GUVO-507641 format. One record per residue (C-alpha): y, x, z; residue in one letter. Coordinates in Angstrom, 3 decimals, decimal comma, padded with zeros to 6 digits. Each point is the difference from the previous one (the first is absolute). Example, Ala and Ser with C-alpha at 12.3 -4.5 7.8 and 13.67 -1.06 7.14 Angstrom:
<rs>
north east up type
-004,500 012,300 007,800 a
003,440 001,370 -000,660 s
</rs>
This chain:
<rs>
north east up type
122,446 037,131 156,247 m
-000,983 002,466 -002,800 r
001,804 -000,861 -003,471 f
-002,962 -000,970 -002,343 r
000,341 001,775 -003,677 l
-002,442 -002,165 -001,424 e
001,658 -003,196 001,019 f
003,327 001,219 -001,468 f
-001,852 000,718 -003,304 q
-001,069 -003,437 -000,014 q
003,534 -001,483 000,474 f
001,119 002,319 -003,058 q
-002,710 -001,219 -002,062 t
000,559 -003,457 000,622 f
003,869 000,907 -001,035 r
-001,308 001,946 -003,140 f
-001,988 -003,090 -001,113 a
002,898 -002,284 000,337 v
002,395 002,227 -002,092 e
-002,854 000,520 -002,615 e
-000,287 -003,650 -000,352 i
003,567 -000,642 -000,184 n
000,403 002,617 -002,913 r
-002,822 -001,689 -001,904 n
001,357 -002,332 -002,549 p
-003,324 -001,675 -000,464 d
-000,478 -001,109 003,491 l
002,597 -002,379 001,482 l
002,551 000,359 -002,336 p
003,633 -000,971 001,115 n
-001,317 000,247 003,688 s
000,306 002,364 002,583 t
-002,470 000,499 002,833 l
001,164 000,650 003,318 g
-001,347 000,413 003,586 f
000,216 000,150 003,611 y
-002,051 002,612 002,206 v
-000,665 -000,629 003,796 y
-001,243 002,448 002,331 d
-002,216 -001,675 002,518 s
-000,910 003,509 001,668 c
-003,712 -001,552 000,403 a
001,181 -002,286 002,784 v
-001,393 -003,289 -000,253 l
002,756 -001,975 001,394 q
002,406 001,870 -002,202 r
-002,112 -000,931 -002,898 e
000,146 -003,720 000,889 l
003,910 000,202 000,135 a
000,236 001,756 -003,439 g
-002,318 -002,548 -001,595 t
002,423 -002,963 001,429 l
003,074 002,109 -000,992 w
-001,310 000,264 -003,711 m
-000,694 -003,613 -000,150 i
003,332 -001,359 001,545 s
002,339 002,731 -001,457 g
001,732 000,411 003,213 l
000,216 003,083 002,472 d
-001,573 -002,172 002,910 r
-003,346 -001,907 000,422 v
000,513 -003,738 -001,123 i
-003,274 -001,680 -000,878 p
-000,232 -002,539 -002,566 n
003,334 000,710 -001,471 y
001,221 001,894 -003,155 c
003,535 000,729 -000,912 c
-000,949 001,756 -003,216 l
001,077 -001,943 -003,283 i
000,237 002,730 -002,637 h
-002,012 002,242 -000,300 p
-002,935 -001,672 001,191 a
-002,766 002,166 001,933 l
-002,906 000,646 -002,546 t
-002,544 001,693 001,720 a
-000,626 002,356 003,034 v
-001,720 003,458 -000,301 i
-002,056 000,639 003,274 g
-001,385 000,655 002,427 h
-002,072 003,201 -000,153 s
-001,877 -001,148 003,465 t
-002,417 -002,728 -000,334 s
001,002 -001,691 003,485 t
003,680 000,031 -001,191 f
-000,693 -001,373 -003,206 s
-001,970 -003,016 001,684 i
002,949 -000,536 002,090 l
002,253 -000,037 -003,049 m
-002,422 -002,037 -002,159 a
000,078 -002,896 002,348 h
003,650 -000,458 -000,271 i
000,401 000,838 -003,644 m
-002,982 -002,361 -000,746 g
002,236 -002,921 001,531 l
002,619 000,618 -002,412 y
-002,245 000,866 -003,045 k
001,889 003,322 -000,263 i
-002,221 002,439 -001,692 p
-000,966 003,092 001,947 q
-001,594 002,995 -001,416 i
-001,347 002,669 002,448 s
-000,742 003,598 -001,312 y
-002,365 001,160 002,653 y
-001,322 -002,925 002,342 s
-003,867 -000,239 -000,935 t
-001,262 -002,578 002,540 s
-002,481 -002,436 -001,425 s
001,727 -002,815 002,028 l
003,037 000,025 -002,157 l
-002,303 -001,343 -002,878 s
000,076 -003,385 001,516 d
002,183 -002,000 -002,062 k
-000,091 -002,955 002,220 t
001,828 001,993 002,713 q
001,942 002,336 -002,346 f
000,797 -001,891 -003,209 p
002,741 002,370 -001,080 s
-001,545 003,358 000,706 f
-000,741 002,783 -002,656 f
-000,764 003,596 000,135 r
-000,537 002,922 -002,211 t
-002,630 001,646 002,067 v
-003,483 -001,135 000,174 p
-001,583 -002,008 002,755 s
-002,038 001,410 002,710 d
-002,571 -002,148 -001,210 d
-000,135 002,004 -003,290 f
-000,033 003,240 002,045 q
-002,655 -001,066 002,038 s
-002,310 -000,798 -002,830 r
000,951 003,079 -001,994 g
-001,008 002,038 003,128 l
-003,266 -001,843 000,252 a
-000,537 000,663 -003,500 q
000,867 003,725 000,214 m
-002,828 000,161 002,686 v
-002,246 -001,614 -002,397 l
001,313 002,194 -002,967 h
-001,127 003,199 001,950 f
-003,274 -001,646 001,058 k
000,502 000,306 003,633 w
-002,297 -002,396 001,896 k
000,843 000,788 003,661 w
003,998 -000,222 001,172 v
001,894 000,114 003,011 g
003,053 -002,437 000,424 l
003,255 000,880 001,818 i
002,942 -002,118 000,001 a
003,170 -000,684 001,796 s
-000,300 -003,118 002,626 n
002,398 -002,313 -002,046 d
000,262 -002,275 -002,857 d
-000,003 003,008 -002,591 y
-003,268 001,375 001,339 g
-002,008 -003,012 001,013 s
000,352 -001,720 -003,532 e
-000,747 003,162 -001,833 a
-003,160 000,497 002,062 i
-001,035 -003,386 -000,478 k
000,136 000,346 -003,782 v
-001,433 003,303 -000,178 i
-002,658 -000,945 001,936 r
-001,077 -003,033 -002,024 q
000,426 001,977 -003,376 e
-002,037 003,065 001,069 v
-002,780 -002,165 001,368 m
-000,313 -002,171 -003,263 k
-001,114 003,591 -001,752 e
-002,402 000,854 002,710 g
002,136 002,448 001,679 t
000,037 -000,154 003,798 c
002,596 000,538 002,690 v
-001,092 002,297 002,751 a
002,828 -000,860 002,345 y
003,461 -001,772 -000,104 a
002,568 001,140 002,683 v
003,615 -000,981 000,636 y
002,563 002,400 001,177 i
003,246 -001,043 001,643 s
002,834 001,522 002,001 e
-001,180 -002,068 003,116 n
-003,565 001,109 000,098 t
000,125 003,116 -002,016 l
-000,184 002,495 003,042 h
-002,586 -002,006 001,675 q
-002,804 -000,262 -002,625 n
000,748 002,960 -002,290 l
-002,465 002,574 001,293 p
-002,725 -003,089 -000,260 i
001,038 -000,653 -003,422 i
-000,156 003,602 -001,242 v
-003,183 000,925 001,715 k
-001,578 -003,158 -001,726 m
001,437 001,258 -003,348 m
-001,402 003,402 000,565 k
-003,500 -001,173 000,824 e
-000,089 -002,748 -002,753 s
-001,509 001,223 -003,723 s
002,658 -001,690 -001,575 a
001,886 002,828 -001,545 n
002,518 -002,070 -001,882 v
002,790 -002,053 002,215 i
002,511 -002,612 -001,332 i
003,207 000,330 002,001 a
002,264 -002,903 -000,298 i
002,886 000,913 002,239 s
003,500 001,190 000,203 l
000,316 004,006 000,296 p
001,320 -000,213 003,652 f
-003,074 -001,769 001,147 y
-002,202 002,560 -001,691 l
001,498 003,222 001,631 m
-001,463 -000,644 003,398 p
-003,510 -000,639 -001,491 l
000,247 003,128 -001,974 l
000,965 002,116 003,049 n
-003,089 -001,322 001,659 e
-002,236 000,741 -002,968 m
001,233 003,591 000,273 l
-000,753 000,025 003,504 k
-003,435 -000,991 -000,480 q
-000,384 002,346 -002,981 n
-000,953 -002,954 -002,537 v
-000,545 001,428 -003,417 t
-001,778 -001,197 -003,198 g
001,809 -003,467 -000,006 k
001,630 -001,236 -003,261 t
002,968 -002,308 000,428 f
001,008 -002,926 -002,392 v
003,604 -000,770 000,653 a
002,069 -003,086 -000,483 s
003,155 000,113 -001,598 e
001,958 000,057 003,249 a
-001,079 003,542 000,891 w
-001,640 001,346 -003,378 s
003,475 001,930 -000,750 i
001,182 000,458 003,485 s
001,662 003,555 000,127 n
-000,463 -000,202 004,067 i
-003,624 000,238 -000,166 l
-000,083 002,578 -003,030 a
000,295 002,994 002,231 v
-001,863 002,878 000,736 e
-001,270 -001,083 003,354 k
-001,810 -003,076 -001,638 y
-001,180 001,950 -003,108 s
-003,696 000,369 001,489 s
-000,197 -003,693 000,479 l
001,816 -001,551 -002,887 l
-000,740 002,517 -003,009 s
-001,677 -001,810 -002,587 g
001,600 -003,605 001,036 t
000,007 -002,464 -002,775 i
002,133 -003,013 000,113 g
002,336 -002,569 -001,674 f
003,503 000,536 -000,475 a
002,564 -002,474 -001,716 f
000,426 000,825 -003,666 f
002,390 002,613 -000,830 s
001,851 000,430 -003,159 s
003,018 001,742 -001,203 k
003,343 -001,454 -000,971 i
002,114 001,645 -002,798 k
003,244 001,620 001,102 d
-000,180 -001,156 003,555 l
-000,249 003,791 001,452 q
003,503 000,443 -001,893 e
001,041 -002,975 001,504 f
-000,839 000,985 003,499 l
001,477 003,454 -000,394 n
003,277 -001,453 -001,139 s
000,779 -001,829 003,181 i
002,896 001,568 002,220 n
001,910 -001,561 002,672 i
002,911 -001,229 -002,140 y
-001,630 -001,619 -002,726 n
-002,818 -002,148 001,650 t
-000,580 -003,036 001,769 t
-000,782 000,204 003,652 g
002,224 002,944 000,884 i
-001,313 000,069 003,501 y
-003,512 000,612 -001,014 w
000,963 002,510 -002,639 a
001,623 002,117 002,705 k
-003,247 -000,345 002,027 e
-001,859 001,196 -002,977 l
002,315 003,066 -000,387 w
-000,656 000,926 003,642 e
-003,521 -000,391 -000,018 e
-000,549 001,842 -003,385 v
002,587 002,708 000,268 f
-000,021 000,527 003,786 g
003,626 -000,148 000,281 c
002,696 -002,684 001,735 i
003,010 -001,753 -000,986 f
002,946 000,958 001,964 a
001,181 -003,623 000,358 d
-003,564 -001,140 000,862 q
-001,540 -000,256 003,366 k
-003,363 -000,775 001,714 n
-001,653 000,586 -003,624 l
-003,632 001,342 -000,180 t
000,619 003,577 000,359 v
-000,226 002,060 003,088 t
002,939 001,135 002,062 p
-001,057 003,722 -000,795 n
000,859 -000,241 -003,766 i
003,326 001,267 -000,823 k
000,225 -000,161 -003,628 k
002,178 -002,915 -001,479 q
-000,957 -002,101 -003,124 c
002,610 000,265 -002,802 t
-001,202 -002,950 -002,012 g
-000,431 002,371 -003,067 e
-003,605 001,047 000,848 e
-002,284 -000,288 -003,058 n
-003,145 -002,050 000,500 l
-001,732 002,036 -002,867 n
-000,171 002,654 002,100 s
-002,663 -001,728 002,182 v
-003,309 -001,618 -000,318 l
-001,124 -002,339 002,684 n
-001,221 -003,706 000,308 s
003,440 -001,360 -000,975 y
-000,118 001,583 -003,631 n
-003,577 000,456 -000,716 d
-001,091 -002,535 -002,553 v
-003,282 001,178 -000,836 s
-001,728 -002,632 002,017 r
002,007 -003,069 000,354 l
-001,593 -002,593 002,055 r
002,040 -002,211 001,764 a
003,225 000,688 -002,046 s
-001,992 -000,891 -002,888 y
-000,871 -003,387 001,457 n
003,757 -000,622 000,877 i
000,667 001,124 -003,686 y
-002,592 -002,455 -001,311 t
001,352 -003,071 002,171 a
003,429 000,471 -001,112 v
-001,120 -000,548 -003,607 y
-002,090 -002,849 000,818 v
003,080 -001,643 001,464 i
001,837 000,884 -003,111 a
-002,688 -001,084 -002,556 k
-000,368 -003,505 002,096 a
003,882 -000,450 -000,458 l
-000,049 000,910 -003,456 n
-002,903 -002,475 -000,791 d
001,840 -002,531 001,985 f
003,419 000,413 -001,941 s
-002,246 -000,325 -003,229 q
-002,415 -002,850 001,390 c
-003,074 002,028 -000,620 r
-003,190 -000,401 001,848 s
000,185 -003,718 000,602 l
-001,203 -002,613 -002,199 s
002,996 -002,143 000,544 r
003,668 000,727 000,839 p
001,162 -000,318 003,510 l
002,329 -002,896 -000,433 v
000,857 -002,188 -002,847 g
-000,613 001,614 -003,514 d
002,133 003,278 000,581 h
-000,323 003,029 002,167 c
002,029 000,410 003,080 l
002,703 002,668 000,206 d
-001,176 003,242 001,653 i
002,882 -000,309 002,542 g
-000,916 -003,538 000,988 q
-003,457 -000,138 001,521 f
-002,070 -000,806 003,032 k
-002,617 002,551 001,572 p
-002,629 -002,417 -000,325 w
000,874 -000,416 -003,931 q
-000,413 003,844 -000,363 l
-003,380 000,112 001,880 l
-001,977 -001,607 -002,666 n
000,905 002,790 -002,330 y
-001,042 002,758 002,693 f
-003,438 -001,615 -000,267 k
-000,271 000,693 -003,656 k
001,921 002,977 -000,547 v
-001,392 002,888 -002,103 r
001,608 003,520 000,165 v
-001,086 002,960 -001,982 k
001,270 003,099 001,192 l
000,398 003,809 -001,466 d
-003,424 000,610 001,435 s
-001,597 -002,735 -002,276 n
-001,242 -001,891 003,074 r
000,831 -003,695 -000,147 e
000,958 -001,513 003,172 v
-000,720 -003,699 000,743 f
-001,165 -002,021 002,974 f
-003,050 -002,084 000,559 d
-000,032 -003,317 001,889 k
000,319 001,682 003,099 d
002,904 002,126 -000,595 g
-002,145 003,190 -000,518 n
000,520 002,441 -002,944 p
-002,926 001,831 -001,672 p
-001,578 002,275 002,541 a
000,194 003,648 -000,853 i
-000,346 002,926 002,321 y
-000,129 003,560 -000,328 d
-002,833 001,898 001,237 i
000,843 003,252 001,878 v
-002,170 002,605 001,381 n
001,200 002,279 003,103 w
-000,480 003,593 -000,952 q
000,357 003,210 001,906 l
002,760 002,064 -001,444 g
000,142 003,710 000,295 s
002,847 -000,230 002,852 d
-002,299 -001,895 002,137 g
001,901 -003,346 -000,609 t
-001,706 -003,051 -001,744 i
001,269 -001,130 -003,366 k
-000,665 -003,273 -001,413 q
-001,160 000,002 -003,455 v
-000,301 -003,064 -002,123 k
-003,374 000,255 -001,499 v
-000,471 -003,744 -001,450 g
001,365 -003,538 000,068 s
-001,424 -003,565 000,827 y
001,156 -002,350 -002,511 d
-000,928 -003,750 -000,197 t
001,231 -000,213 -003,137 l
-001,433 002,850 -001,833 n
-000,426 -000,917 -003,650 s
-002,959 002,178 -000,206 s
-001,881 -002,189 002,743 g
-000,497 002,895 002,288 d
002,008 -000,546 003,226 i
-000,475 003,217 001,407 f
001,294 002,891 -001,784 n
-001,232 003,246 001,954 i
000,114 003,590 -001,235 n
-002,416 001,464 002,314 t
000,305 003,461 -001,133 k
003,513 000,136 001,788 l
-001,372 -001,168 003,290 m
-001,053 002,098 002,783 w
-002,174 -001,292 002,967 w
-000,350 001,488 003,604 a
-003,496 000,537 001,439 t
-000,860 001,426 003,304 e
000,104 003,741 -001,127 t
001,933 000,007 -003,128 f
002,186 -001,593 -002,733 i
-002,075 -001,305 -002,859 s
000,389 -001,804 -003,282 s
-003,242 -001,967 000,614 k
000,327 -003,641 001,323 i
-001,129 -000,256 003,503 p
-002,753 -002,273 001,096 k
000,335 -002,728 002,708 s
-003,332 -001,754 000,460 v
-001,860 -001,439 002,958 c
-003,239 001,044 -001,478 s
-000,624 002,260 -003,037 q
-000,721 -001,889 -003,358 s
-003,650 -000,845 -000,927 c
-000,629 001,885 -003,195 s
-001,898 -001,517 -002,949 n
-003,511 -000,731 001,152 g
000,960 -001,294 003,375 f
001,132 -003,305 001,621 k
002,244 -000,767 002,833 k
-001,109 -001,327 003,172 s
002,767 -001,183 002,508 l
000,215 001,442 003,646 k
-000,481 -002,857 002,371 e
003,190 -001,027 001,395 g
002,173 002,245 -001,916 e
002,443 -000,693 -003,187 p
-001,623 -000,091 -003,332 v
001,368 003,222 -000,948 c
-002,388 001,613 002,663 c
-003,569 000,058 -001,327 f
-003,297 001,926 -000,516 h
-001,307 000,978 -003,081 c
-003,666 -000,577 -000,824 f
-001,890 001,137 -003,160 p
-000,826 -002,706 -002,342 c
-003,816 -001,167 000,190 a
-002,664 001,113 -002,439 q
000,806 -001,594 -003,118 g
003,688 -000,752 000,591 e
003,243 001,630 -001,261 i
003,639 -000,053 000,881 s
002,600 001,355 -002,523 n
002,887 -000,608 001,962 q
001,579 001,716 002,938 t
000,033 -001,835 003,226 d
-002,542 -002,468 -001,428 s
-000,858 -002,798 002,397 i
-003,298 -000,682 -001,621 e
-002,578 001,549 -002,449 c
-001,226 -001,524 -003,097 w
-003,616 000,071 -001,166 k
-000,679 001,660 -003,374 c
-001,405 -002,155 -002,872 p
-003,561 -000,099 000,117 w
-000,455 002,676 -002,828 d
002,139 002,213 001,707 m
000,248 002,093 003,083 w
002,644 002,070 001,845 p
000,810 003,696 -000,251 n
-000,328 002,365 002,852 s
003,668 -000,896 000,978 k
-000,623 -003,536 -000,380 r
003,091 -000,785 -001,874 d
-001,408 -000,797 -003,398 r
-003,054 -001,723 -001,267 c
-001,977 001,784 -002,673 f
-003,065 -001,317 -001,872 p
-003,034 000,150 001,550 k
-002,587 002,296 -001,701 p
-002,890 -001,680 -001,377 i
-003,305 001,324 001,486 e
-003,445 -000,439 -001,553 f
-002,899 002,243 -001,121 l
001,279 001,247 -003,192 s
-001,789 002,487 -002,457 y
002,879 002,393 000,348 e
-000,449 000,192 003,688 d
-002,119 002,827 000,863 p
-002,294 -001,946 002,187 l
-000,373 -002,710 -002,874 g
-000,666 002,667 -002,462 l
-002,716 001,555 002,002 t
-001,805 -003,262 000,743 l
000,171 -001,057 -003,767 a
-001,241 003,375 -001,037 a
-002,842 -000,061 002,597 t
-000,793 -003,493 -001,092 s
-000,230 000,807 -003,759 a
-001,973 003,061 000,581 f
-002,260 -001,566 002,335 s
-000,862 -002,888 -002,399 s
-001,248 002,727 -002,347 m
-002,686 001,082 002,652 v
-002,120 -003,172 -000,027 p
000,310 -000,016 -003,847 m
-001,285 003,340 -000,463 s
-002,845 -001,141 002,536 i
-000,505 -002,981 -002,409 f
-000,448 002,307 -002,824 r
-002,220 002,383 001,731 l
-002,139 -003,136 001,162 f
-000,006 -001,131 -003,805 i
-001,341 003,724 -000,846 n
-002,859 -000,122 002,639 y
-000,697 -003,865 -000,039 k
-003,663 000,771 -000,501 d
-000,224 002,204 002,988 t
-001,571 -001,478 003,072 p
003,067 000,692 002,334 i
001,887 -001,979 -002,525 v
-002,170 -002,935 -000,789 r
-000,872 -000,316 003,787 a
001,797 -002,906 001,520 n
001,121 -001,641 -003,227 n
002,005 002,034 -002,643 f
002,081 -002,717 -001,122 h
001,112 -001,010 003,444 v
001,116 003,595 000,408 s
001,885 -000,048 -003,079 c
001,913 -003,113 001,044 i
000,691 001,508 003,340 l
001,398 003,254 -001,771 l
002,206 -002,087 -002,193 v
001,115 -002,063 002,602 s
000,609 003,151 002,471 v
002,340 001,584 -002,933 a
001,842 -003,604 000,105 f
000,492 000,364 003,450 c
001,733 003,308 -000,360 f
001,968 -001,227 -002,899 l
001,249 -003,172 001,849 c
001,910 002,153 002,422 a
002,543 000,703 -003,037 l
000,869 -003,890 000,248 a
001,706 000,988 003,489 f
002,068 002,751 -001,241 i
003,102 -000,524 -001,998 g
002,816 -002,755 000,435 y
-001,729 -003,097 001,176 p
000,420 -002,249 -002,929 q
-000,645 -003,831 000,604 p
-003,073 000,106 -002,186 e
-001,227 003,222 002,002 k
000,474 -002,012 003,328 c
-001,787 -002,634 -001,313 l
-003,186 001,463 -001,029 l
-000,302 003,426 001,528 r
-001,738 -001,201 003,387 q
-002,267 -002,346 -001,674 a
-001,089 002,784 -002,460 t
-000,471 002,218 002,796 f
-002,095 -002,480 001,800 g
-002,027 -001,029 -003,097 l
-000,772 003,409 -001,183 v
-000,973 001,149 003,654 f
-002,167 -003,211 000,414 t
-001,762 001,182 -003,127 l
-000,589 003,401 001,270 c
-001,283 -001,198 003,263 v
-001,974 -002,707 -001,456 s
-001,959 002,541 -002,258 c
-000,685 001,965 002,878 i
-001,199 -003,099 001,994 l
-002,241 -000,696 -002,989 a
-001,391 003,298 -000,051 k
-000,895 -000,191 003,910 t
-001,561 -003,729 -000,350 v
-002,135 001,332 -003,008 i
-001,419 002,744 001,832 v
-000,926 -002,135 002,983 v
-001,380 -002,688 -002,249 f
-001,919 002,424 -002,047 a
-001,717 001,654 003,140 f
-000,696 -003,497 001,894 m
-001,329 -001,415 -003,239 a
-002,646 002,416 -000,154 t
-001,718 -001,408 003,362 k
-002,782 -002,637 -000,476 p
001,153 -003,594 -000,114 g
003,623 000,851 -000,325 s
002,282 -002,769 -001,023 r
002,592 002,538 -001,084 l
-001,844 000,896 -003,057 k
001,559 -002,719 -002,265 k
003,423 001,283 000,941 w
-000,703 003,529 -001,276 t
001,003 -000,812 -003,382 t
002,161 002,111 -002,288 p
002,909 -002,582 000,074 y
-000,086 000,039 003,772 m
002,787 002,599 000,328 p
002,122 -001,446 -002,724 y
-000,196 -003,494 001,931 m
001,194 001,758 003,422 i
002,934 001,970 -001,883 i
001,063 -003,057 -001,794 t
-000,445 -002,487 002,967 f
001,907 002,420 002,297 c
002,795 000,751 -002,319 t
000,324 -003,805 -000,774 f
000,845 -000,719 003,779 i
002,739 002,530 -000,116 q
001,265 -001,314 -003,262 l
000,214 -003,211 001,313 i
002,014 001,101 003,108 l
002,600 001,757 -002,110 c
000,459 -002,955 -002,519 l
000,689 -002,178 003,206 f
002,444 002,648 001,215 w
001,782 000,654 -003,297 l
000,152 -004,046 -000,516 t
001,092 -001,053 003,362 i
002,011 002,821 001,462 s
000,361 002,713 -002,342 p
001,409 003,480 000,613 p
003,449 000,587 -001,210 f
002,641 002,926 -000,372 f
002,687 000,220 002,827 q
002,906 002,233 001,274 y
-001,063 000,881 003,771 n
003,292 000,836 001,867 t
-001,439 -000,396 003,507 e
-002,765 002,481 000,287 a
002,272 003,223 -000,423 k
003,450 -000,119 000,819 p
002,284 001,363 -002,840 g
-002,618 -000,140 -002,527 i
-001,159 -002,692 -002,342 i
-003,878 -000,176 -000,557 i
-000,955 -001,385 -003,012 a
-003,291 -001,448 000,691 e
-002,770 -002,795 -000,673 c
-000,171 -002,649 002,439 n
-003,534 -001,104 000,539 e
001,552 -003,314 000,797 n
-003,269 -001,190 001,784 s
-001,301 002,493 002,576 q
-002,902 -002,287 000,455 f
-001,097 000,102 -003,430 a
000,504 003,884 -000,265 f
-002,271 000,526 003,203 w
-002,429 -002,593 -001,260 c
-000,388 002,200 -003,300 m
-000,182 002,940 002,067 l
-002,288 -001,390 002,615 g
-002,507 -001,193 -002,760 y
-000,160 003,419 -001,206 l
-000,524 001,442 003,340 g
-002,843 -002,751 000,635 i
-001,906 001,431 -003,269 l
000,544 003,483 001,156 a
-001,427 -000,880 003,319 s
-003,034 -001,736 -001,271 v
-000,688 002,860 -002,385 s
000,378 002,673 002,921 f
-002,285 -002,257 002,248 t
-002,660 -000,642 -002,692 v
000,158 003,740 -001,060 a
-000,350 001,274 003,357 f
-003,185 -002,332 000,858 l
-001,326 001,330 -003,324 a
000,683 003,666 000,317 r
-003,576 000,924 001,142 r
-001,872 -001,838 -002,987 l
-002,576 002,381 -001,765 p
001,854 000,738 -003,272 d
000,391 003,437 -001,478 n
003,265 -001,220 -001,375 f
001,158 -002,465 002,616 n
003,743 -000,420 000,034 e
000,202 -001,885 003,173 a
000,958 003,203 001,934 k
002,548 000,681 -002,719 l
001,279 -003,749 000,170 i
000,296 000,220 003,844 t
002,089 003,137 -000,061 f
002,140 -001,411 -002,671 s
000,560 -003,441 001,697 m
000,771 001,680 003,236 l
002,552 002,287 -001,471 a
001,499 -003,019 -002,092 f
000,105 -002,352 003,136 l
001,601 003,032 002,076 s
002,950 000,377 -002,422 v
000,951 -003,691 -000,133 w
-000,484 -000,161 003,835 v
002,589 002,545 000,324 y
002,216 -001,206 -002,897 f
000,751 -003,286 002,085 i
001,978 001,716 003,011 p
001,358 002,380 -002,596 a
001,520 -002,345 -002,308 s
001,420 -001,904 002,964 v
002,141 002,827 001,163 s
001,018 001,249 -003,512 a
003,276 -001,057 -001,501 q
001,042 -000,266 -003,700 g
-001,543 002,153 -002,478 k
-002,077 001,536 002,580 y
-002,065 -003,323 000,654 t
-000,828 000,046 -003,809 v
-000,935 003,722 000,241 a
-002,346 -000,843 002,714 m
-001,731 -002,723 -001,669 e
-000,238 002,492 -003,322 i
-001,593 002,551 002,544 f
-002,379 -002,529 001,171 a
-000,986 -001,033 -003,360 i
-000,537 003,465 -001,321 l
-001,842 001,094 003,356 a
-002,190 -002,920 -000,052 s
-001,003 000,527 -003,643 s
-000,488 003,651 000,710 w
-002,306 -000,830 002,665 a
-001,945 -001,960 -002,249 l
-000,290 002,650 -002,767 v
-000,794 002,916 002,448 v
-002,530 -001,795 002,021 c
-002,046 -001,724 -002,599 m
000,419 002,070 -003,110 f
000,638 003,577 001,020 l
-003,483 000,687 001,146 p
-001,473 -001,399 -003,282 k
002,428 001,970 -002,104 c
-000,895 003,079 001,922 f
-003,814 -000,674 -000,414 i
000,450 -000,827 -003,747 i
002,147 003,319 -000,733 l
-001,173 002,662 002,442 f
-003,538 -001,160 001,092 r
-001,606 -001,552 -003,199 p
-003,463 000,912 001,350 n
000,721 -002,778 002,684 m
000,877 -002,331 -002,866 n
-003,853 -000,351 -001,454 s
-002,738 -002,405 000,321 r
-002,386 002,739 001,056 e
002,150 000,696 002,933 n
000,276 -003,818 000,679 l
-003,842 -000,268 -000,067 m
-000,565 003,037 002,100 r
002,196 -001,151 002,806 k
-001,720 -003,665 -000,137 e
-003,392 001,853 000,207 r
001,242 001,948 003,018 v
001,187 -003,064 001,656 r
-003,423 -001,915 -000,364 k
</rs>
């Protein structure tokens, strides 16, 4: 069996701690610590025998017997392996003898009902499992594979890790167990599954010699691009950190037991020689291993037969640097050093009756040389030790110290070997509250083609960016999903959002659908080119009938102006001017007052206009019919008849509008439904029935005027307006008939623009068809505008 240098370093560190305490005047003054060291050679039966030997004090195994009187057995440090510690703890617990392990991590040892006297200076596997799970979450890995040794160490760790990562939404792609018995049977299948899986991060909870066949199979199948997360069992393994596995293990990150330096320890280790140290036989083995020599009086030691060099014992350990005297990363040795100080501090507290609220016996403290192990056990539970590293060590109710790990990163060196570089720590008692402290600038990761400082990704499905939501794939874990864009009017401003949120009513998503912006408010404004054009057209158009009105006043005595009632024509021209101007009520921000009155104003003004035309038409018919002998219409041909028709027709429209404004008045509203992403500031007519009644009444008047004018178009009158009225009413009705489907299909400001266009077009139809011919005669054919011309045409007809 090969001599293990690191084990001998641990033994010498134990000696160093004991001697340091014995020299300390403040710790256990007037008392000297002693120790026994027993080597079980990792054999379970010898471990049992050694435990009973320590308890009995004899060189043979005698259960339930102790011949030790002075000094009493204070505590036992060990074992490093959890299986051995469990065996020892069952026995030590019966006698209430404190046991402190420096390397046993099994979470089973935290059960105080089975192991009441067990403590340890290394964190439990339960802390490590939770820490590894938090590391996965820290790097935002959502899809991981789990590999563990098929034993208590692996199965317990896998169970905790799976629970912790799944709490935070991370999924396990696969979980496989490897062992010596089934390793070569299922390795090709396991590695093939790892290769085909999209999980690029693999958490491995195993001893190094379990992983070696797995890594060999990965090399055989050329598996690349996978990042390993290592447990403390192999995170600092030297047998795996070789060039052969560099393509697989470069970039590995894992937990290692906390490391620290111990002042003056290296000088102590190098001062050892075979003449001044405890355990001379072990010291000689160290010598032969380190210097490659053999002592003349030794046989069957660790060197091979071909070595002829003899050891003198004068060789200097300062001339070499190996795992024995390398104190740059003390882990197990530091835990042993801590354990010794815990025992000494508990003894010191016992001697001064500290930590307990009452003395052990009577009113005075017991002699440190006269105690029972069970009496000291209570002081172990409450001990607090502050070491040179400024870390305070104490035990929780389960006998576990505060969890602290080094985080190491496997980086490829220039010589092809792998170096394990400390890049951070995991400390559950970090005063800043940040459990993870990782310097990502020091880290290197392995990808399929090169080494990179960029953190690798491990996901089943790529993250859904802002503006998308997740939809789970049927029959697969929650980490496997599709990404669908948010529906119209909805946003998501988080990565991997499971739902989208509607924007407030007055807001709308941007093009990426990750933010809501205020919706633009749309209305036909004067700043809008369309609104400005219509407003200018309306204002200019209103001047045309007023100009004609002025022209008619100037030529009011001419036959063409006096024909068909001069005053009614004037009223008609004024009303047409107002028809043009009422279009302005539809332009600009729709104030509540505008909404209330604009349609009623439009209806009344146009009713007045059409009523004038109807009055002119009826008067023409009545005047002609009244000339026939015995006609009863003669009494209706009074000068007041036109005004009565105008007043009556307009009054009916006024009544309709008053009912509308009283019972169901129009109101201002923001319309968010008509056009997505736009708020339309508009007037709601409230009662569509009332609106169409008003418009329908206007249509009835126009239709009656058209019908009467059409029937009277051939009446013998030189200045008969029936033809003009027929064309004007035809144009008028055509405009409004086309307006109905156009207004239904238009939205927003264009609906208003369509109504304004209908107002202007119908008004222009009246102006052009009724007054343009007369203006042409007045201005350009004055000879036709004379009584002589009128009389001559009448004689021609006769």
